[in-house]
Residue, then its C-alpha position, 0 to 999 in steps of 0.5 A: m856607873e850613872v849611879l856612882m856619878g850621881s846628877n850634873n850637881g851631885f857631889l862626886m860631879k862637883r869634885l872632879k871640876v875642881i879638880n879639873d878647874i886644879n890641873d888647868s891651872l896647872i898647865y899655866l903653870l908648869p912653865v913659869i914653876l919649870k923655868a923657876v927651877d932651871t934657874f935655881l939649878e943653874e946657879l947653884i951648879v955654877r956657884r959651886e963652880l965658882a966656889d970650887n975654883f975659888c979653893f982651887y986657886q987660893h992658898h990661904y982662902d980659909s983664913l982673912q990671909e986672900a980678904w980684900e983690904w976694905t975687909h981688913k979695915t973694916l973689920m977692924d972698926h968694928a972689932s970694939d962692938e958688941q956681937 
């Protein structure tokens, strides 16, 4: 085993130290990563539910009929703009 490990400053021991340092850093980052993933999934699910409910309760959800008045005005104001 000693032949495989080499000296304390050997190639393998240096690499194991680097891997250990990376693992120590990841332990501190893990809660942050998990919180970000949890927040992302929560927003994704909530937005999906809101979209489903909007489409279910608005009969003309796929046309401008259900749009707010300011959207009609803005579209008319910019109808002649170059695309």
